C-alpha positions in Angstrom: 85.1 93.1 83.7 84.6 96.7 82.4 86.1 98.2 79.3 89.1 99.8 81.3 89.9 96.3 83.0 89.8 94.7 79.3 92.3 97.2 78.1 94.4 96.8 81.0 94.2 92.9 80.6 95.5 93.4 77.1 98.4 95.6 78.2 99.3 92.6 80.8 99.1 90.0 77.9 101.3 92.4 75.9 103.9 92.8 78.6 104.5 88.9 79.1 105.9 89.0 75.6 108.9 90.5 77.1 109.2 87.5 79.6 113.0 86.6 80.0 114.5 89.5 78.3 113.8 92.5 80.3 115.5 91.7 83.5 116.4 93.7 85.8 113.5 95.8 84.4 109.9 94.9 84.6 107.6 93.3 82.2 105.4 96.3 80.8 102.8 96.5 78.1 100.9 99.7 76.9 97.9 100.2 74.8 96.6 103.6 73.4 92.9 104.0 72.6 90.9 106.8 71.0 87.3 107.4 70.8 85.8 108.3 67.4 82.0 108.7 66.6 81.2 107.2 69.8 83.4 104.2 69.5 86.6 103.3 71.3 89.4 101.8 69.2 93.2 100.8 69.7 95.4 102.9 67.8 98.6 102.0 69.4 100.4 99.0 71.1 103.8 98.4 72.6 105.7 96.3 74.9 109.2 96.5 76.6 111.0 93.9 74.5 114.5 93.9 75.9 116.5 95.5 78.8 118.1 98.8 77.6 115.4 99.0 74.6 112.6 101.5 74.6 109.9 101.2 77.3 106.4 100.1 76.6 105.0 103.5 76.4 107.5 104.7 73.9 106.9 101.6 71.7 103.0 102.3 71.8 103.5 106.0 71.1 105.8 105.3 68.2 103.6 102.5 66.7 100.2 104.7 66.8 98.4 104.8 63.7 96.6 108.1 64.3 97.3 111.4 66.0 97.4 111.2 69.7 95.8 114.5 70.7 92.9 113.4 73.3 93.9 109.8 73.4 93.8 107.5 76.4 97.0 105.2 77.6 96.7 101.9 79.6 99.9 100.8 81.1 100.3 98.0 83.7 103.2 99.9 85.6 103.5 103.5 86.3 105.6 105.3 83.8 109.2 105.9 84.8 110.1 109.7 85.3 114.1 109.2 85.5 117.0 108.7 82.9 118.6 105.4 83.0 119.5 103.2 80.1 116.6 105.1 78.4 114.8 108.8 78.7 112.1 109.2 81.0 108.5 108.2 79.7 106.7 110.8 81.2 108.0 113.3 79.1 107.1 111.6 76.0 103.7 110.8 77.1 103.0 114.6 78.0 104.6 115.8 74.5 102.4 113.2 72.6 99.1 114.7 73.5 97.7 111.9 75.5 95.1 113.4 78.0 94.3 110.4 80.2 96.3 107.3 81.4 95.2 104.2 83.3 97.9 102.7 85.5 97.6 99.2 86.9 100.3 99.4 89.6 102.6 102.2 91.1 106.2 101.5 90.6 107.9 100.3 93.7 111.4 101.5 92.3 112.4 104.3 94.9 113.4 106.3 91.8 109.8 106.3 90.7 107.3 105.5 93.5 104.5 107.8 92.6 106.8 110.6 91.0 105.9 109.6 87.5 102.1 109.9 88.3 102.7 113.5 90.0 104.4 114.6 86.8 101.7 113.5 84.5 98.9 115.1 86.7 100.8 118.5 86.9 100.7 118.4 83.0 96.9 118.3 83.3 96.9 114.5 82.3 94.1 112.6 84.1 95.7 109.6 85.9 93.6 106.5 87.3 95.5 103.8 89.4 94.8 100.4 90.7 93.3 99.0 87.5 93.6 95.1 87.9 96.2 96.0 90.4 96.7 92.5 91.9 97.1 91.0 88.4 99.6 93.8 87.7 101.5 92.9 90.8 101.6 89.2 90.1 103.0 89.9 86.6 106.1 91.6 88.1 106.3 89.8 91.4 110.1 89.2 90.5 110.8 92.7 89.8 109.1 94.0 92.9 111.1 91.8 95.2 114.4 92.5 93.5 113.8 96.2 93.4 112.7 96.5 97.0 114.9 94.0 98.9 117.7 93.0 96.4 117.0 89.4 96.8 115.9 86.9 94.0 112.3 85.8 93.9 112.4 81.8 94.4 109.7 79.6 93.2 109.5 75.9 93.9 107.9 74.0 91.1 107.5 70.1 91.5 105.4 67.6 89.7 104.1 64.7 91.8 101.5 61.8 91.9 98.4 62.0 93.8 100.1 60.0 96.6 102.9 62.8 96.6 105.7 61.0 94.9 107.9 62.8 92.3 108.7 59.4 90.5 106.9 56.1 90.3 109.8 54.4 91.7 113.3 55.2 93.2 116.1 56.2 91.1 114.4 56.1 87.9 113.5 58.8 85.4 109.8 59.5 85.3 107.6 61.6 83.0 104.5 62.4 85.0 102.9 65.4 83.3 100.7 65.8 80.1 102.1 67.6 77.0 99.9 70.6 77.9 101.7 70.8 81.3 105.0 70.2 79.7 104.5 73.3 77.6 103.3 75.3 80.5 106.3 74.5 82.4 108.6 75.6 79.5 106.6 78.9 79.2 107.1 79.3 83.2 110.9 78.9 82.5 110.9 82.0 80.1 109.9 84.1 83.4 113.1 82.9 85.4 116.7 84.0 85.2 117.8 80.6 86.7 116.6 76.8 87.2 118.1 75.2 90.2 118.4 71.5 90.7 120.5 69.1 92.9 123.1 66.6 91.7 120.7 63.8 92.1 118.2 65.0 89.5 121.1 65.3 87.1 122.3 61.9 87.5 118.9 60.4 87.5 117.3 62.3 84.8 120.2 64.0 82.8 117.9 66.7 82.0 118.9 69.6 79.6 117.1 72.2 81.6 116.6 74.5 78.7 113.4 76.3 77.5 112.0 74.5 74.7 109.2 76.5 73.0 108.2 76.9 69.5 109.1 80.6 69.5 111.4 82.8 67.5 113.1 84.2 70.6 113.8 82.0 73.4 115.3 82.8 76.8 117.4 79.9 78.2 117.7 80.3 82.0 121.0 79.8 83.7 121.5 76.4 85.2 122.6 76.2 88.8 123.5 72.7 90.1 124.0 71.8 94.0 127.0 69.3 93.9 128.8 69.4 97.0 131.3 66.8 95.9 131.2 67.6 92.0 129.9 64.3 91.2 128.5 65.6 87.9 129.7 63.7 84.9 131.6 65.7 82.0 129.3 64.1 79.6 126.0 65.4 81.3 123.6 66.7 78.6 123.1 70.3 80.3 126.8 70.9 80.1 126.2 71.1 76.0 123.2 73.0 76.2 123.4 77.0 75.2 123.3 79.5 78.3 125.5 79.2 81.3 125.7 76.6 84.0 126.9 77.3 87.3 128.1 74.3 89.5 127.9 75.0 93.3 130.2 72.7 95.4 131.9 72.8 98.9 135.8 72.6 99.8 135.4 68.9 99.9 135.0 68.8 96.0 138.0 67.5 94.1 140.3 70.0 92.9 141.3 68.2 89.6 137.4 68.0 88.7 136.9 71.9 89.4 139.7 72.6 86.8 138.1 70.2 84.3 134.6 71.7 84.7 136.0 75.2 84.7 137.6 74.8 81.3 134.1 73.8 79.6 132.4 76.5 77.9 129.9 78.6 79.7 130.5 76.7 82.9 131.5 78.4 86.2 132.4 76.5 89.5 131.5 78.3 92.7 132.6 77.0 96.1 130.1 77.7 98.9 130.6 77.3 102.5 129.2 74.1 104.2 126.3 74.3 106.9 126.5 72.4 110.0 125.2 69.1 108.2 128.2 69.5 105.6 125.8 70.6 102.7 125.9 73.7 100.7 125.0 76.8 103.0 121.8 77.8 101.3 121.7 81.4 102.6 125.2 81.9 101.4 124.2 80.5 98.1 121.5 82.9 97.6 123.6 85.9 98.8 126.2 84.9 96.4 123.6 84.5 93.4 122.1 87.7 94.3 125.6 89.2 94.0 125.7 88.0 90.5 122.5 89.7 89.9 120.3 86.7 89.6 117.0 88.1 90.5 114.8 84.8 90.2 115.2 81.3 90.8 112.8 78.3 89.6 113.9 75.2 91.7 113.1 71.9 89.9 114.8 69.7 92.3 113.9 66.5 94.1 112.8 66.0 97.6 116.1 66.8 99.3 116.5 70.1 97.8 112.6 70.9 98.3 112.7 70.3 101.9 116.2 72.1 102.5 115.0 75.5 100.9 111.7 75.1 102.6 113.2 74.8 106.0 115.6 77.5 105.4 112.7 79.9 104.7 113.8 80.8 101.2 110.8 80.2 99.1 108.6 82.6 98.0 105.8 80.6 96.1 105.3 76.9 95.3 103.6 75.3 92.4 102.6 71.8 92.8 101.3 69.9 89.6 99.4 66.9 90.4 99.5 64.0 87.9 96.5 61.8 87.7 98.9 59.0 88.8 99.5 56.9 92.0 102.8 55.4 92.5 101.8 53.1 95.5 105.4 52.4 96.3 106.5 53.7 99.8 110.0 53.7 98.7 109.5 56.0 95.8 110.8 59.7 96.3 108.6 62.0 97.9 108.0 65.8 97.2 109.6 66.6 100.5 112.4 64.0 101.8 113.1 65.6 105.1 110.7 66.7 107.9 109.5 70.0 107.3 107.8 72.6 109.9 103.9 72.0 110.0 103.2 75.5 110.7 104.0 76.9 107.4 101.1 78.7 106.0 100.1 80.0 102.6 97.9 82.7 101.0 96.6 83.7 97.7 96.1 79.9 96.9 94.8 79.1 93.4 94.2 75.7 91.5 93.8 75.3 87.8 93.3 72.3 85.5 95.8 71.9 82.7 94.5 68.8 80.4 94.5 66.1 83.1 97.0 67.7 85.6 96.0 69.9 88.5 98.3 72.9 89.1 98.2 74.1 92.8 99.8 77.4 93.6 100.4 79.2 96.8 102.4 82.0 98.2 104.2 81.4 101.7 103.0 83.8 104.3 
């Protein structure tokens, strides 16, 4: 990894600090360096902290400890050149005296889409693009899908034993992952606007579905519960937690239960059409959630939910976390409860160890 890539990697790590707070904007980090007596040092850092707040480039310029004449900037996404909630970053970069900029990824937003780079080059700033481009793309994969298709990015995350079971036995709450993986899952939740589970997960596990990290600022994703008949107990733990809960049902649900749930704080009940099997129509569900500007969903349900979403073709990425345990019980619930097409193919597959657990990641082709 060369020096330019090292500085870009630092910008990427800085950008991640904004996870959970920038949507619908991307996560962006910026590093400013300057050469002095043959040595290159960092003189400014910044990241986009929250939607509507100054962008990373502006934060880095304001945090600079030295004059910026002749300095170099590293930023993981092309600087914006339009006015929205904040003024264009390109104008401030030009005014600052920065003379060279390394950009990880061109902005797919049609309002930018290369125009920021052109504006900088016209001001005689040297622009280099594509530095750690793949890493920059992955960082903002949620933003990219939303800004280009106005559809939520959907991750299916599940934990299983080596024999593909999500619990050691049927209808029993089971903790499979290590403490390190547990922390990693909660960090992952920071990146998503919503967590989705089915009613069986609520009834068996009684989860909180919050983000429990040892940080000052924590983003609690919205909780989406698929519950066709509104079987959710009014005493469910997640109904008492901070953040919004969206319970999705069909017309079969009891009207009195709807009214009781709707009276609870931060609870919304959505009626979604049924599919031919009498279940919630997932395509309509996702369109409805997109209409509510929910740009990313992390599925943490059971085998029935996993199979349904995969069979409907709505999944973008899968994270399978393999625990070094074996259920050995054929009736224990599996990762996929129903038959799924065997022609599903994956790309950009990665595996990584987290303590004793193996994390498998793949994108659907």
